[in-house]
Short mmCIF file of the C-alpha atoms (twelve columns), coordinates in Angstrom:
data_MODEL
# 
_entry.id   MODEL 
# 
loop_
_atom_site.group_PDB 
_atom_site.id 
_atom_site.type_symbol 
_atom_site.label_atom_id 
_atom_site.label_alt_id 
_atom_site.label_comp_id 
_atom_site.label_asym_id 
_atom_site.label_seq_id 
_atom_site.Cartn_x 
_atom_site.Cartn_y 
_atom_site.Cartn_z 
_atom_site.pdbx_PDB_model_num 
ATOM 1  C CA . MET A 1  -3.837  -0.071 13.990  1 
ATOM 2  C CA . ILE A 2  -5.524  -1.295 10.464  1 
ATOM 3  C CA . GLU A 3  -2.811  -1.334 8.944   1 
ATOM 4  C CA . ASP A 4  1.240   -2.532 9.539   1 
ATOM 5  C CA . VAL A 5  3.541   -1.189 6.743   1 
ATOM 6  C CA . ASP A 6  6.468   -2.786 8.455   1 
ATOM 7  C CA . GLU A 7  8.770   0.995  9.717   1 
ATOM 8  C CA . PHE A 8  4.906   2.600  10.073  1 
ATOM 9  C CA . VAL A 9  1.556   1.656  10.696  1 
ATOM 10 C CA . TYR A 10 -2.088  2.927  9.726   1 
ATOM 11 C CA . CYS A 11 -4.155  4.209  12.740  1 
ATOM 12 C CA . LEU A 12 -8.038  4.902  12.784  1 
ATOM 13 C CA . SER A 13 -8.074  8.160  15.369  1 
ATOM 14 C CA . THR A 14 -11.781 7.719  16.666  1 
ATOM 15 C CA . VAL A 15 -11.187 11.234 18.096  1 
ATOM 16 C CA . GLY A 16 -13.630 14.088 16.418  1 
ATOM 17 C CA . GLU A 17 -14.107 12.309 12.859  1 
ATOM 18 C CA . TYR A 18 -13.030 9.176  11.992  1 
ATOM 19 C CA . LYS A 19 -9.540  10.150 10.474  1 
ATOM 20 C CA . VAL A 20 -6.637  7.749  9.362   1 
ATOM 21 C CA . ILE A 21 -2.634  8.633  10.771  1 
ATOM 22 C CA . ARG A 22 0.467   7.191  10.161  1 
ATOM 23 C CA . TRP A 23 2.568   6.196  13.762  1 
ATOM 24 C CA . ASP A 24 6.732   6.029  12.528  1 
ATOM 25 C CA . ASP A 25 7.981   3.765  15.336  1 
ATOM 26 C CA . ILE A 26 10.944  5.307  15.095  1 
ATOM 27 C CA . SER A 27 10.272  8.718  15.703  1 
ATOM 28 C CA . LYS A 28 7.283   8.289  17.218  1 
ATOM 29 C CA . GLU A 29 5.290   10.812 15.129  1 
ATOM 30 C CA . GLU A 30 1.764   11.014 14.451  1 
ATOM 31 C CA . ILE A 31 0.258   12.649 11.147  1 
ATOM 32 C CA . GLU A 32 -2.586  12.698 9.763   1 
ATOM 33 C CA . ARG A 33 -2.282  10.821 6.023   1 
ATOM 34 C CA . TYR A 34 -6.083  10.781 4.764   1 
ATOM 35 C CA . LYS A 35 -8.894  12.944 6.525   1 
ATOM 36 C CA . THR A 36 -11.573 9.934  6.441   1 
ATOM 37 C CA . PHE A 37 -11.743 5.779  7.218   1 
ATOM 38 C CA . HIS A 38 -13.880 6.144  3.302   1 
ATOM 39 C CA . GLU A 39 -11.144 8.399  1.460   1 
ATOM 40 C CA . TYR A 40 -8.335  5.228  2.550   1 
ATOM 41 C CA . VAL A 41 -10.423 2.047  1.793   1 
ATOM 42 C CA . GLN A 42 -10.622 3.950  -1.298  1 
ATOM 43 C CA . ASP A 43 -6.828  4.726  -2.118  1 
ATOM 44 C CA . SER A 44 -6.184  1.207  -1.006  1 
ATOM 45 C CA . PHE A 45 -7.941  -0.325 -3.313  1 
ATOM 46 C CA . GLN A 46 -6.912  1.744  -5.938  1 
ATOM 47 C CA . GLU A 47 -3.644  0.507  -5.192  1 
ATOM 48 C CA . ALA A 48 -4.525  -3.144 -5.042  1 
ATOM 49 C CA . ILE A 49 -5.936  -2.495 -9.011  1 
ATOM 50 C CA . ASP A 50 -3.131  0.098  -9.956  1 
ATOM 51 C CA . ASN A 51 -1.118  -3.343 -8.697  1 
ATOM 52 C CA . TRP A 52 -3.088  -5.911 -9.918  1 
ATOM 53 C CA . GLU A 53 -0.944  -8.056 -12.145 1 
ATOM 54 C CA . GLU A 54 -3.079  -9.721 -15.223 1 
# 
């Protein structure tokens, strides 16, 4: 697990390429969210920049 977002978590899949999946605790579904870990990190930083309050 790389991030807990209350109703779901982001996990790093180490099968094949390192993609990031979203696992929903209620439905017990795995959904591919990012094709690479780099894509996840880039999106996380961009979201933090966009939400920065000056």
